C-alpha positions as CSV (number, residue, x, y, z in Angstrom):
1,M,0.0,0.0,0.0
2,T,1.3,3.4,-1.0
3,L,-0.1,6.9,-0.9
4,H,1.7,7.9,-4.1
5,P,-0.2,8.0,-7.4
6,Q,0.5,5.3,-10.0
7,P,1.8,6.4,-13.5
8,D,0.3,3.3,-15.1
9,L,-3.1,2.0,-14.0
10,T,-3.8,-1.5,-15.3
11,P,-7.4,-2.7,-15.8
12,A,-7.0,-5.0,-12.8
13,D,-5.9,-2.1,-10.6
14,R,-8.9,-0.1,-11.8
15,E,-11.3,-2.9,-11.0
16,R,-9.7,-3.4,-7.6
17,G,-10.1,0.3,-6.9
18,L,-13.8,0.2,-7.9
19,R,-14.4,-2.8,-5.6
20,L,-12.8,-0.9,-2.7
21,L,-14.8,2.2,-3.6
22,V,-18.0,0.2,-3.1
23,T,-16.8,-1.6,0.1
24,E,-15.5,1.6,1.7
25,A,-19.0,3.0,1.5
26,A,-20.1,0.6,4.3
27,F,-17.7,2.1,6.7
28,S,-17.9,5.8,5.7
29,G,-21.7,5.3,5.7
30,G,-21.5,3.8,9.2
31,A,-19.6,6.9,10.4
32,A,-22.2,9.2,8.9
33,A,-25.2,7.2,10.0
34,L,-24.1,7.3,13.7
35,T,-23.0,10.9,13.8
36,S,-25.0,13.0,11.3
37,G,-28.5,13.8,10.2
38,V,-31.2,13.0,12.7
39,I,-28.8,11.8,15.3
40,L,-26.7,14.9,15.2
41,T,-29.8,17.1,15.6
42,A,-31.1,14.8,18.4
43,F,-27.7,15.0,20.2
44,A,-27.8,18.8,19.9
45,L,-31.3,18.9,21.4
46,H,-30.1,16.5,24.1
47,L,-27.3,19.0,25.0
48,G,-29.9,21.8,25.1
49,A,-29.4,23.5,21.7
50,S,-31.7,26.3,20.6
51,N,-33.2,26.6,17.1
52,V,-30.4,28.9,16.1
53,M,-27.8,26.4,17.2
54,V,-29.6,23.6,15.3
55,G,-29.5,25.8,12.2
56,V,-25.8,26.6,12.6
57,L,-24.9,22.9,13.1
58,A,-26.9,22.0,10.0
59,A,-25.1,24.8,8.0
60,T,-21.6,23.8,9.2
61,P,-21.1,20.9,6.7
62,F,-22.1,23.1,3.8
63,L,-20.2,26.3,4.8
64,A,-17.1,24.2,5.4
65,Q,-17.1,23.4,1.7
66,L,-15.8,26.9,1.1
67,L,-12.5,25.4,2.2
68,Q,-12.4,23.7,-1.2
69,L,-11.1,27.0,-2.6
70,P,-7.6,26.5,-0.9
71,A,-8.1,22.7,-1.4
72,V,-8.1,23.2,-5.2
73,Q,-4.7,24.9,-5.0
74,M,-3.5,22.2,-2.7
75,V,-4.6,19.5,-5.1
76,E,-3.2,21.2,-8.1
77,R,0.1,22.0,-6.5
78,W,0.8,18.7,-4.6
79,R,-1.0,16.5,-7.2
80,R,-1.4,13.8,-4.5
81,R,-5.1,13.4,-4.1
82,K,-5.1,10.2,-2.2
83,A,-2.7,11.4,0.5
84,I,-4.8,14.6,1.0
85,A,-8.0,12.5,1.3
86,V,-6.5,10.0,3.8
87,F,-4.8,12.4,6.2
88,S,-7.8,14.8,6.3
89,S,-10.1,11.9,7.0
90,L,-7.9,10.5,9.8
91,I,-7.5,13.9,11.6
92,G,-11.1,15.0,11.1
93,R,-12.8,11.8,12.3
94,M,-10.8,12.0,15.6
95,M,-13.2,14.9,16.4
96,L,-15.9,12.3,16.8
97,L,-14.1,11.0,19.9
98,V,-14.3,14.5,21.3
99,M,-18.1,14.6,20.6
100,A,-18.5,11.2,22.3
101,L,-17.0,12.6,25.5
102,L,-19.4,15.6,25.5
103,A,-22.4,13.2,25.9
104,F,-21.8,13.2,29.6
105,S,-21.8,17.0,30.0
106,G,-24.1,19.8,29.0
107,G,-24.6,23.6,29.0
108,T,-23.2,26.3,26.8
109,A,-19.6,25.3,27.1
110,A,-20.4,21.7,25.8
111,L,-22.4,23.1,22.9
112,L,-19.5,25.4,21.9
113,V,-17.0,22.6,22.0
114,F,-19.4,20.4,20.1
115,L,-19.8,23.1,17.4
116,A,-16.0,23.6,17.2
117,A,-15.4,19.8,16.8
118,Q,-18.1,19.8,14.1
119,I,-16.4,22.7,12.3
120,V,-13.0,20.9,12.3
121,L,-14.6,17.6,11.2
122,C,-16.5,19.2,8.3
123,G,-13.6,21.5,7.3
124,L,-11.2,18.7,6.9
125,G,-13.9,16.6,5.2
126,A,-14.3,19.4,2.6
127,I,-10.6,19.5,1.9
128,G,-10.4,15.7,1.6
129,G,-13.6,15.7,-0.5
130,C,-12.2,18.1,-3.1
131,A,-9.3,15.7,-3.6
132,W,-11.6,12.6,-3.5
133,N,-14.1,13.9,-6.1
134,A,-11.3,14.8,-8.6
135,W,-9.7,11.4,-7.9
136,M,-12.9,9.5,-8.5
137,R,-13.5,11.4,-11.8
138,D,-10.3,9.9,-13.2
139,L,-10.7,6.4,-11.6
140,A,-14.3,5.5,-12.5
141,P,-15.0,5.1,-16.3
142,E,-17.6,7.6,-17.5
143,E,-19.9,4.9,-18.9
144,R,-20.0,3.2,-15.5
145,L,-20.5,6.2,-13.3
146,G,-24.2,5.6,-12.7
147,D,-23.8,1.9,-11.9
148,V,-20.7,2.2,-9.7
149,F,-22.0,5.1,-7.6
150,A,-25.5,3.5,-7.4
151,R,-23.9,0.4,-5.9
152,R,-21.9,2.5,-3.5
153,T,-24.9,4.4,-2.5
154,V,-26.8,1.2,-1.9
155,W,-24.1,0.3,0.7
156,L,-24.3,3.7,2.2
157,T,-28.1,3.5,2.5
158,A,-28.1,-0.1,3.7
159,I,-25.7,0.5,6.6
160,S,-27.6,3.7,7.5
161,L,-30.8,1.6,7.6
162,I,-29.4,-1.0,9.9
163,L,-27.7,1.5,12.3
164,G,-30.8,3.7,12.2
165,L,-33.0,0.9,13.5
166,A,-30.4,0.1,16.2
167,A,-30.2,3.8,17.2
168,A,-34.1,4.1,17.3
169,L,-34.3,1.0,19.6
170,A,-31.5,2.3,21.9
171,L,-33.1,5.7,22.2
172,D,-36.5,4.2,22.7
173,W,-35.2,2.1,25.6
174,T,-33.6,5.1,27.4
175,A,-35.3,8.1,29.0
176,P,-34.5,11.6,27.8
177,G,-31.9,13.3,30.0
178,S,-30.9,10.0,31.7
179,T,-27.4,8.6,32.2
180,A,-28.4,5.7,29.9
181,R,-29.2,8.2,27.1
182,D,-25.8,9.9,27.6
183,T,-24.1,6.5,27.2
184,V,-26.1,5.7,24.0
185,F,-25.0,9.0,22.4
186,A,-21.4,8.4,23.5
187,A,-21.4,4.9,22.0
188,M,-22.8,6.2,18.7
189,F,-20.1,8.8,18.3
190,L,-17.4,6.4,19.4
191,G,-18.6,3.8,16.9
192,G,-18.6,6.5,14.2
193,C,-15.0,7.3,15.0
194,I,-13.9,3.7,14.7
195,T,-15.8,3.0,11.4
196,G,-14.5,6.3,10.0
197,L,-10.9,5.3,10.7
198,I,-11.5,1.9,9.0
199,S,-12.9,3.9,6.0
200,A,-9.6,5.9,5.8
201,R,-7.6,2.7,5.8
202,L,-9.6,1.4,2.8
203,V,-9.2,4.7,0.9
204,A,-5.5,4.4,1.4
205,M,-5.6,1.0,-0.4
206,M,-7.3,2.4,-3.5
207,P,-5.1,3.2,-6.6
208,E,-4.8,6.8,-7.7
209,P,-4.1,7.6,-11.4
210,L,-1.3,10.1,-11.9
211,M,-2.5,13.6,-12.7
212,P,-1.2,15.3,-15.8
213,P,1.9,17.4,-15.2
214,T,1.3,21.0,-14.2
215,T,2.0,23.7,-16.8
216,G,3.0,26.4,-14.3
217,P,2.0,28.3,-11.2
218,I,-1.6,27.9,-10.0
219,D,-3.7,31.0,-10.1
220,L,-7.0,30.3,-8.3
221,R,-8.9,33.0,-10.1
222,V,-7.9,31.6,-13.5
223,L,-8.6,28.1,-12.4
224,L,-12.2,28.9,-11.3
225,R,-12.8,31.1,-14.2
226,A,-13.2,28.2,-16.6
227,P,-16.3,26.6,-15.0
228,L,-17.9,30.1,-14.5
229,R,-17.4,30.9,-18.2
230,D,-18.8,27.5,-19.3
231,R,-22.3,28.6,-20.1
232,N,-23.9,25.2,-19.6
233,F,-22.1,24.5,-16.4
234,S,-23.0,28.0,-15.0
235,R,-26.7,27.2,-15.7
236,L,-26.2,24.0,-13.7
237,L,-24.7,26.1,-10.8
238,V,-27.8,28.3,-10.7
239,F,-30.0,25.2,-10.4
240,V,-27.8,23.8,-7.7
241,A,-27.8,27.0,-5.7
242,S,-31.6,27.5,-5.8
243,W,-32.3,23.8,-5.2
244,Q,-30.0,23.5,-2.2
245,F,-31.4,26.7,-0.7
246,A,-34.9,25.4,-1.1
247,I,-34.5,22.0,0.5
248,N,-32.1,23.1,3.3
249,L,-34.4,25.9,4.4
250,A,-36.8,23.1,5.6
251,T,-35.3,19.7,5.9
252,P,-32.8,20.4,8.7
253,F,-35.7,21.3,10.9
254,F,-37.8,18.1,10.3
255,T,-36.6,16.7,13.6
256,V,-37.4,19.9,15.5
257,F,-40.8,20.1,13.8
258,I,-41.7,16.5,14.6
259,V,-40.4,16.5,18.2
260,R,-41.4,20.0,19.4
261,Q,-44.4,20.9,17.3
262,L,-46.0,17.5,16.8
263,H,-44.7,16.1,20.1
264,F,-43.4,12.7,18.9
265,N,-40.3,10.9,20.3
266,V,-36.9,11.1,18.7
267,S,-37.1,7.3,18.2
268,F,-40.1,7.9,15.9
269,V,-38.0,10.4,13.9
270,L,-35.3,7.8,13.5
271,L,-37.9,5.2,12.3
272,L,-39.1,7.7,9.7
273,S,-35.4,8.1,8.6
274,V,-35.2,4.3,8.3
275,A,-38.4,4.2,6.2
276,S,-36.9,6.9,3.9
277,Q,-33.7,4.8,3.6
278,I,-35.6,1.7,2.7
279,A,-37.3,3.6,-0.2
280,N,-33.9,5.0,-1.1
281,I,-32.4,1.5,-1.4
282,L,-35.3,0.2,-3.5
283,A,-35.1,3.1,-5.9
284,L,-31.4,3.6,-6.3
285,R,-30.7,0.9,-8.9
286,L,-33.7,2.1,-10.9
287,W,-32.3,5.7,-11.1
288,G,-28.8,4.3,-11.8
289,R,-30.0,2.4,-14.8
290,L,-32.1,5.2,-16.1
291,S,-29.3,7.8,-15.7
292,D,-26.9,5.6,-17.7
293,R,-29.5,4.7,-20.3
294,F,-30.9,8.2,-20.9
295,A,-29.5,11.3,-19.0
296,N,-29.1,12.6,-15.4
297,K,-31.2,15.6,-16.2
298,S,-34.2,13.4,-17.2
299,V,-34.0,11.7,-13.8
300,L,-33.8,15.1,-12.0
301,A,-36.9,16.3,-14.0
302,V,-38.9,13.5,-12.3
303,C,-37.4,13.3,-8.9
304,A,-36.9,17.0,-8.1
305,P,-40.6,18.1,-8.4
306,T,-41.8,15.1,-6.5
307,Y,-39.4,15.7,-3.7
308,I,-40.4,19.4,-3.4
309,L,-44.1,18.4,-3.4
310,A,-43.4,16.0,-0.5
311,I,-41.8,18.9,1.5
312,V,-44.8,21.1,1.0
313,A,-47.1,18.2,1.9
314,M,-45.4,18.1,5.4
315,I,-47.8,21.0,6.2
316,G,-50.6,18.3,6.3
317,A,-49.0,16.7,9.4
318,S,-50.0,19.8,11.5
319,Q,-53.6,19.9,10.0
320,F,-54.7,16.4,11.1
321,G,-56.2,15.8,14.5
322,D,-55.8,12.0,14.5
323,R,-52.3,11.0,15.8
324,T,-52.4,7.7,13.9
325,L,-53.3,9.5,10.6
326,V,-50.4,12.0,11.3
327,K,-48.0,9.0,11.7
328,L,-49.2,7.3,8.5
329,W,-48.9,10.7,6.6
330,L,-45.3,11.2,7.8
331,V,-44.3,7.7,6.9
332,A,-45.8,8.0,3.4
333,L,-44.0,11.3,2.8
334,H,-40.7,10.0,4.0
335,L,-41.0,7.0,1.7
336,V,-41.6,9.4,-1.2
337,M,-38.8,11.7,-0.2
338,G,-36.4,8.7,0.3
339,A,-37.2,7.3,-3.2
340,T,-36.9,10.7,-5.0
341,I,-33.8,12.1,-3.1
342,A,-32.0,8.9,-4.2
343,G,-32.5,10.0,-7.8
344,V,-31.7,13.7,-7.1
345,T,-28.5,12.9,-5.2
346,L,-27.2,10.4,-7.8
347,A,-28.2,12.4,-10.9
348,S,-27.0,15.8,-9.5
349,T,-23.6,14.3,-8.6
350,N,-23.2,12.5,-11.9
351,I,-24.3,15.5,-14.1
352,A,-21.7,17.7,-12.4
353,L,-19.0,15.1,-13.1
354,K,-20.3,14.5,-16.6
355,L,-20.2,18.2,-17.5
356,S,-16.6,18.5,-16.1
357,P,-13.7,18.1,-18.5
358,K,-11.9,14.8,-17.8
359,G,-8.4,15.3,-16.4
360,S,-9.1,18.8,-15.1
361,A,-12.3,18.3,-13.2
362,T,-11.0,19.6,-9.9
363,A,-12.0,23.2,-10.5
364,Y,-15.4,22.3,-11.9
365,V,-16.2,19.9,-9.0
366,A,-15.0,22.4,-6.4
367,T,-17.0,25.2,-7.9
368,N,-20.1,23.0,-7.8
369,A,-19.4,22.1,-4.2
370,M,-18.9,25.8,-3.2
371,T,-22.1,26.8,-4.8
372,T,-23.8,24.1,-2.8
373,A,-22.0,25.2,0.3
374,V,-23.1,28.8,0.2
375,A,-26.7,28.1,-0.7
376,A,-27.2,25.1,1.6
377,G,-25.2,26.8,4.4
378,L,-27.1,30.1,4.4
379,A,-30.6,28.5,4.3
380,P,-30.6,26.7,7.7
381,I,-29.0,29.7,9.5
382,L,-31.7,31.9,8.1
383,G,-34.3,29.4,9.1
384,G,-32.9,29.3,12.7
385,L,-32.9,33.1,12.9
386,L,-36.4,33.4,11.6
387,A,-37.8,30.7,13.9
388,Q,-39.0,33.1,16.6
389,F,-40.5,35.4,13.9
390,F,-42.7,32.6,12.4
391,A,-43.4,31.1,15.9
392,A,-45.3,34.3,16.8
393,R,-47.4,34.3,13.6
394,Q,-50.0,32.2,11.9
395,F,-52.0,32.2,8.7
396,E,-55.5,30.8,8.6
397,L,-57.4,29.9,5.4
398,V,-61.0,28.5,5.6
399,A,-62.6,26.7,2.7
400,R,-66.4,26.5,3.1
401,W,-68.9,24.5,1.1
402,S,-72.6,25.2,1.5
403,G,-75.3,22.8,0.2
404,P,-78.8,21.5,0.9
405,N,-77.3,19.0,3.4
406,G,-75.5,21.6,5.4
407,V,-72.2,23.4,5.5
408,W,-68.8,21.7,5.2
409,T,-65.6,23.6,6.2
410,L,-62.0,22.9,5.8
411,P,-59.8,25.1,8.0
412,I,-56.1,25.4,7.0
413,L,-53.8,26.9,9.7
414,L,-50.2,27.5,9.0
415,T,-48.0,28.0,12.0
416,A,-44.2,27.9,12.8
417,W,-42.4,25.4,10.6
418,D,-45.3,25.2,8.1
419,F,-44.1,28.5,6.6
420,Y,-40.7,27.0,5.9
421,F,-42.2,24.1,4.0
422,L,-44.4,26.4,1.8
423,L,-41.5,28.8,1.2
424,A,-39.2,25.8,0.3
425,G,-41.8,24.7,-2.3
426,L,-41.9,28.1,-4.0
427,I,-38.1,28.3,-4.2
428,G,-38.0,24.7,-5.4
429,I,-40.3,25.5,-8.3
430,Y,-37.8,28.2,-9.4
431,A,-35.0,25.6,-9.2
432,I,-36.8,23.2,-11.4
433,H,-37.3,26.0,-14.0
434,R,-33.5,26.6,-13.9
435,L,-32.9,22.9,-14.5
436,S,-34.8,23.0,-17.7
437,L,-32.2,25.4,-19.2
438,V,-29.3,22.9,-18.6
439,A,-28.3,20.8,-21.7
440,E,-27.2,17.2,-21.4
441,V,-26.6,14.7,-24.1
442,G,-29.3,11.9,-24.1
443,E,-32.0,13.7,-22.1
444,I,-35.6,12.9,-22.8
445,E,-38.9,14.6,-21.9
446,R,-40.3,14.3,-18.4
447,R,-43.4,12.5,-19.6
448,E,-41.3,9.8,-21.4
449,M,-39.1,9.4,-18.3
450,V,-42.2,8.9,-16.1
451,G,-43.2,6.2,-18.6
452,Q,-39.8,4.5,-18.3
453,V,-40.1,4.6,-14.5
454,F,-43.5,2.9,-14.6
455,N,-42.2,0.3,-17.0
456,E,-39.2,-0.5,-14.9
457,T,-41.4,-0.7,-11.7
458,R,-43.9,-2.9,-13.5
459,R,-41.2,-5.2,-14.7
460,S,-39.7,-5.5,-11.2
461,I,-43.1,-6.2,-9.6
462,R,-43.8,-8.8,-12.3
463,N,-40.5,-10.5,-11.6
464,I,-41.1,-10.6,-7.8
465,S,-44.8,-11.7,-8.1
466,S,-43.9,-14.7,-10.2
467,V,-42.8,-18.1,-8.7
468,A,-39.4,-17.6,-10.2
469,G,-39.2,-14.1,-8.8
470,L,-40.2,-15.2,-5.3
471,R,-37.6,-18.0,-5.5
472,A,-35.0,-15.5,-6.6
473,A,-35.8,-13.2,-3.7
474,T,-35.5,-16.0,-1.1
475,D,-32.2,-17.2,-2.8
476,L,-30.7,-13.7,-2.6
477,P,-28.3,-14.3,0.3
478,G,-26.9,-17.5,-1.3
479,A,-26.6,-15.8,-4.7
480,L,-24.7,-12.9,-3.1
481,L,-22.3,-15.4,-1.5
482,K,-21.9,-17.3,-4.7
483,D,-21.2,-14.1,-6.6
484,A,-18.6,-13.0,-4.0
485,R,-16.8,-16.4,-4.4
486,L,-16.8,-16.0,-8.2
487,R,-15.4,-12.5,-7.9
488,V,-12.6,-13.8,-5.6
489,R,-11.7,-16.6,-8.1
490,L,-11.8,-14.2,-11.0
491,R,-9.5,-11.7,-9.1
492,R,-7.1,-14.5,-8.2
493,A,-7.0,-15.7,-11.8
494,Q,-6.3,-12.1,-13.1
495,E,-3.5,-11.7,-10.5
496,A,-2.0,-15.0,-11.5
497,Q,-2.1,-14.0,-15.2
498,E,-0.6,-10.6,-14.4
499,A,2.2,-12.3,-12.4
500,Q,2.9,-14.7,-15.2
501,R,3.0,-11.9,-17.8
502,Q,5.5,-10.0,-15.7
503,K,7.6,-13.1,-15.2
504,L,7.8,-13.7,-18.9
505,S,8.6,-10.1,-19.7
């Protein structure tokens, strides 16, 4: 194992790297599942965080991406992307150990240390991410981007699903504010630290193609001018900015909305996250196939409007009086959001990579990441600051139907977080309009893509509903093991052939 790039990357090396890329996702996904998202927000609330602090914590991972500016220079000057990714990962994930120790304390001091550790973790993650993205652009073949990253995301989502269920059970068995709850949070962040370090080890084992030689001193302004002058890529950046602002104005506060306004337990929020991840897993391969067969933009044209509609529909949770109906409504919405965000995440990542010139993708990828950082970072901070403003206001709309049999009324009352969901929907509509201006080879109309989605879904259901399909489903674990053994045999045969070839030469 070496951290130096390889001047000549054989097909066997490339395949080994792609296998490690998928395997590593299980460990990096484990670190993220135990220390981010719902658990991060729940831990902040456990320490006594305010709405403003929740917004700042949600914004930190995005604003930290601004460090990709100096990271671009670092990558272009040192030209050792793997070394940068590994060292930043090792140092950053040690911050999770600091967070684990904070579980047994509380107050303002603990929250400030928690925020500082989160800033260091996210900052180093951004630096490593800049090197990682440019590295992956050169490692993964363009025609296999959709399939490789779909399989990687399946692992990420699967491990999040398993650990999400375990976290929900652990929190459900412990009382809020108890010593047992402190221990559970400490174990989560300690586990995240361990799996994160294993992830860094696997990254160090992946091969890195040698970057083309530099032509002279690196001028950051000149480097970033290329993606901004690229008319089609700049249109993509406008979509990314408006989209990220729309969804991050509302989604970081889902946990606060469900716990504080709807008065459900944190464990129920984690179960909703698990439901979303199940839908994510089931939909990922579908979106991966469609993005490779047609275009990423076509996938976005279906997934983005549906996801925005689901965010706006969260308003319905505060309108129903029946608690069971509210639960079913939230579960349904999280299933829809899980399935559609799978397509949005996969397609938006791939389209940015696809529109970046091969061999010099660093500046393009970094510009896309910084656009995401600014938009997604400002949205939750603004949301946290405006929380008190919206909390003191409400909007009521009454629909009344009069007839011979009496009067039927439907009152709609918007309060607190409902305003965020509605505002996110309006901004999301603008983002979808901006997406229509982006050009990508192979794109098809939204109506045709919807037809392809239904056809793929119908085919999958038909396969499962048949006797052969049911048998295949029950034989899945054995098939996976058999496939793994075949892969090992194939790899050993390839290594033996390569060794024999080198011996003869």
